[in-house]
Backbone as CSV, one residue per row, in Angstrom:
resi,resn,N_x,N_y,N_z,CA_x,CA_y,CA_z,C_x,C_y,C_z
1,MET,1.342,-1.131,0.060,-0.053,-0.083,0.123,0.980,1.421,-0.321
2,ALA,0.626,2.246,-1.065,1.186,3.583,-0.463,1.267,4.573,-0.277
3,ILE,1.672,4.937,0.817,2.095,6.209,1.946,1.390,7.250,1.007
4,LYS,0.870,7.366,1.718,-0.614,9.055,1.493,0.447,9.586,1.938
5,LYS,0.897,11.012,1.039,1.309,12.244,0.839,0.520,13.537,-0.178
6,MET,0.678,14.637,0.788,-0.274,15.705,-0.105,1.135,16.722,-0.007
7,ILE,1.392,17.607,-1.313,1.951,18.220,-1.304,1.274,19.079,-2.139
8,GLU,1.790,20.323,-1.730,1.208,21.906,-3.216,2.048,22.075,-3.833
9,CYS,1.613,22.153,-4.970,2.485,22.422,-6.469,3.281,24.086,-6.062
10,ARG,3.828,24.605,-6.130,4.608,25.378,-6.080,5.739,25.682,-7.445
11,CYS,6.290,26.907,-8.020,7.282,27.101,-8.724,8.725,26.630,-8.235
12,MET,9.645,27.107,-9.097,11.379,26.991,-8.219,11.499,28.372,-8.005
13,THR,12.417,28.360,-7.036,13.169,29.544,-6.898,13.997,29.607,-7.539
14,TRP,14.493,30.560,-8.036,15.370,31.102,-8.612,17.198,30.174,-8.630
15,GLU,17.378,29.654,-7.366,18.150,29.140,-7.479,18.308,28.037,-7.877
16,GLU,16.969,27.167,-7.783,16.341,25.602,-7.704,16.249,25.647,-9.589
17,ASN,15.657,26.853,-10.094,15.458,26.754,-11.637,16.861,26.855,-12.000
18,VAL,17.920,27.337,-11.845,19.028,27.692,-12.130,19.977,26.101,-12.017
19,MET,19.840,25.367,-10.752,20.493,24.401,-10.513,19.586,22.941,-11.957
20,HIS,18.343,23.500,-12.115,17.505,22.202,-12.853,17.742,22.537,-13.817
21,ASP,18.140,23.898,-14.644,18.680,23.979,-15.936,20.100,23.236,-16.062
22,ASP,20.694,23.577,-15.351,22.162,23.520,-15.369,21.954,21.941,-15.630
23,LEU,22.054,21.209,-15.120,21.312,19.455,-15.010,20.759,18.940,-16.387
24,VAL,19.631,19.957,-17.203,19.356,19.221,-17.907,20.199,20.105,-19.188
25,GLU,21.324,20.933,-19.046,22.002,21.202,-20.078,23.253,20.004,-19.532
26,GLU,23.975,19.490,-18.928,24.689,18.288,-18.292,24.154,17.371,-19.470
27,LEU,22.739,17.025,-19.137,22.498,15.105,-19.423,22.481,15.983,-21.272
28,LEU,22.214,17.223,-21.567,22.253,17.075,-23.262,23.626,17.295,-23.700
29,ASP,24.555,17.837,-22.638,26.080,17.578,-23.351,26.975,16.537,-23.355
30,LYS,26.333,15.719,-22.583,26.912,14.111,-22.432,25.809,13.143,-23.435
31,GLU,24.829,13.039,-23.643,24.023,12.747,-24.868,23.071,13.933,-25.316
32,PRO,23.627,14.372,-26.575,22.748,15.378,-27.580,21.241,14.844,-28.428
33,LYS,21.811,14.149,-28.730,20.226,13.003,-29.113,19.095,12.201,-28.086
34,ILE,19.237,13.001,-26.301,18.920,12.451,-25.914,17.271,12.718,-25.407
35,SER,16.218,11.665,-25.719,14.758,12.058,-25.732,14.000,12.863,-24.296
36,GLY,13.077,13.221,-24.615,12.399,14.349,-23.644,11.869,13.430,-22.727
37,ARG,11.555,11.880,-22.927,10.905,11.064,-22.221,12.207,10.731,-21.230
38,LYS,13.460,10.792,-21.719,14.781,10.183,-20.754,15.368,11.486,-19.994
39,ILE,14.546,12.567,-20.322,15.513,14.148,-19.671,14.260,13.803,-18.699
40,LEU,13.344,13.811,-18.727,11.821,13.709,-17.802,12.373,12.577,-16.554
41,GLN,12.325,11.383,-17.066,12.572,10.491,-16.358,14.001,11.098,-15.230
42,LYS,14.860,11.752,-14.926,15.892,12.281,-14.695,15.073,12.843,-14.206
43,MET,14.780,14.280,-14.141,14.251,15.624,-14.182,13.238,15.719,-12.775
44,ALA,12.580,14.951,-13.476,10.839,14.519,-12.692,11.255,14.168,-11.160
45,PRO,12.159,12.964,-10.888,12.366,12.786,-9.485,13.140,13.646,-8.961
46,TRP,14.297,14.635,-9.294,14.805,15.794,-9.129,14.184,16.718,-8.350
47,VAL,13.095,17.205,-8.737,11.894,17.747,-8.872,11.431,17.612,-7.001
48,MET,11.349,16.538,-7.275,10.020,15.808,-6.112,11.509,15.734,-4.923
49,GLU,12.557,15.503,-5.293,13.334,15.238,-3.996,14.393,16.743,-3.594
50,THR,14.401,17.428,-4.701,15.096,19.288,-4.563,13.914,19.912,-3.940
51,VAL,12.762,19.701,-4.697,12.019,21.293,-4.355,10.936,20.659,-3.201
52,TYR,10.902,18.952,-3.507,9.567,19.187,-2.713,10.182,18.790,-1.010
53,LYS,11.193,18.260,-1.079,11.797,17.524,-0.151,10.608,16.184,0.320
54,VAL,10.736,15.482,-1.101,10.021,14.393,-0.694,10.594,12.797,-1.744
55,LYS,10.682,11.779,-0.833,10.991,10.688,-2.103,9.802,10.426,-2.986
56,VAL,10.475,9.539,-3.986,9.976,9.802,-5.331,8.629,8.085,-4.991
57,SER,9.597,7.041,-4.098,9.047,5.889,-3.957,7.085,6.399,-3.736
58,ASP,7.126,7.430,-2.335,5.731,7.860,-2.172,4.735,8.141,-3.197
59,PHE,4.854,8.094,-4.480,4.438,8.786,-5.398,4.385,8.210,-6.631
60,THR,3.175,7.541,-7.347,2.843,6.686,-8.553,3.892,7.363,-10.082
61,PRO,4.057,7.416,-10.549,4.962,7.775,-11.726,3.776,8.904,-12.297
62,GLY,2.344,8.571,-12.062,1.270,9.646,-13.040,1.456,10.872,-12.466
63,GLU,1.512,10.511,-10.641,1.734,12.014,-9.914,3.020,12.478,-9.902
64,ILE,3.639,11.622,-9.864,5.648,12.699,-10.683,5.212,12.793,-11.761
65,VAL,4.533,12.657,-12.831,5.000,13.732,-13.924,4.105,14.702,-13.961
66,GLU,2.690,14.586,-13.326,1.785,15.665,-13.293,2.368,17.378,-11.829
67,ILE,3.070,16.691,-11.087,3.945,17.341,-10.404,4.642,18.509,-11.178
68,TYR,5.617,17.491,-11.198,6.438,17.967,-12.683,6.019,19.062,-13.371
69,THR,5.335,18.786,-14.299,4.610,19.289,-15.059,4.306,21.008,-15.150
70,ARG,3.370,20.697,-13.442,2.789,21.672,-13.107,3.480,22.391,-12.281
71,THR,4.827,22.315,-11.641,5.762,22.654,-11.163,6.613,23.877,-12.109
72,LYS,7.096,23.340,-13.415,7.961,23.911,-14.453,6.690,24.820,-15.203
73,GLU,4.915,24.750,-15.288,4.054,25.702,-15.631,4.254,26.665,-14.387
74,LEU,4.528,26.027,-13.434,4.769,27.785,-12.592,5.351,28.070,-12.096
75,THR,6.453,27.720,-12.569,7.967,28.583,-12.970,8.157,29.249,-13.893
76,ALA,7.202,28.861,-14.860,7.617,30.163,-16.010,6.051,30.932,-15.824
77,HIS,5.593,31.005,-15.293,4.137,31.661,-15.031,4.807,33.242,-14.402
78,VAL,4.083,34.504,-15.084,4.601,35.664,-14.469,3.463,36.699,-13.911
79,ARG,3.324,36.654,-12.916,2.653,37.221,-11.833,2.034,38.533,-11.961
80,SER,1.797,39.000,-13.739,1.976,40.097,-13.637,0.539,41.247,-13.011
81,GLU,-0.018,40.695,-12.328,-0.864,41.525,-11.786,-0.343,42.177,-10.517
82,GLU,0.264,41.208,-9.617,0.857,41.776,-8.529,2.021,42.265,-8.855
83,ILE,3.023,42.516,-9.954,4.095,43.488,-10.021,3.845,44.441,-11.175
84,LYS,3.243,45.742,-10.495,3.041,46.650,-11.143,4.048,47.699,-11.942
85,ASN,5.019,47.185,-11.896,6.222,47.523,-13.005,5.887,47.057,-14.292
86,LEU,5.707,45.806,-14.214,4.765,45.224,-15.726,3.503,45.737,-16.342
87,LYS,2.759,46.719,-15.674,1.697,47.092,-16.487,2.382,48.158,-17.596
88,PRO,1.209,47.467,-18.364,1.689,48.473,-20.241,1.781,49.813,-19.709
89,LEU,2.970,50.480,-20.358,2.782,51.748,-20.501,1.511,52.626,-20.621
90,SER,1.440,53.701,-20.446,0.109,54.901,-20.689,0.049,54.974,-22.380
91,SER,1.335,55.316,-22.885,1.346,55.215,-24.300,0.624,54.055,-24.982
92,GLY,0.777,52.603,-24.203,0.216,51.476,-24.904,0.967,50.723,-25.141
93,SER,2.382,51.454,-24.952,3.732,49.962,-25.865,4.296,49.660,-24.644
94,ALA,4.934,48.992,-24.512,5.988,48.082,-23.524,7.487,47.793,-24.469
95,ASN,7.154,48.800,-25.558,8.487,48.059,-26.305,9.700,49.453,-25.900
96,GLY,10.976,49.307,-25.925,11.594,50.252,-25.768,11.717,51.713,-26.606
97,PRO,12.459,51.057,-27.806,12.681,52.199,-28.745,11.033,53.168,-29.198
98,ASP,10.077,52.512,-28.753,8.581,53.094,-29.159,8.793,54.143,-28.142
99,THR,9.273,53.314,-26.653,8.932,54.519,-25.780,9.386,55.592,-25.492
100,ALA,11.145,55.153,-26.571,11.644,56.732,-26.509,11.046,57.374,-27.877
101,GLU,10.951,56.586,-28.797,10.228,57.992,-29.521,9.407,58.864,-29.113
102,THR,8.184,58.009,-28.061,7.029,58.874,-27.324,7.983,59.469,-26.602
103,ALA,8.830,59.049,-25.809,9.640,60.593,-24.791,10.101,61.511,-25.681
104,GLY,11.059,61.171,-26.974,10.750,62.305,-27.651,9.844,63.682,-28.240
105,LYS,8.639,62.691,-28.565,7.934,63.305,-29.065,7.142,64.218,-27.946
106,SER,6.945,63.620,-26.854,6.803,64.617,-25.945,7.580,66.038,-25.282
107,LYS,8.845,65.980,-25.604,9.481,67.370,-25.764,9.435,68.180,-26.463
108,LYS,8.488,68.288,-27.849,8.461,69.216,-28.512,7.532,70.045,-28.361
């Protein structure tokens, strides 16, 4: 009978994500034609053990893959509602050159 564990999925911290990406890069350097499935088989357990501090043996393979996938999604998500500096500029543009052009016009 499997041990019942409950975890709350979260995004990786900056440091965890850097370690994750470095490990994926190492795998690709060692075996350039490695399949996505093989990367998943290596990285999903790493996320379980490193990010969530749980034993892989406490979860089914399906749960591990789902937790890994959700963790990666959360890590890539930008909380733009909470980060006020990410709001669009009043000119409607978030493009640097457009912003400079708009600023130049406003001085005339």
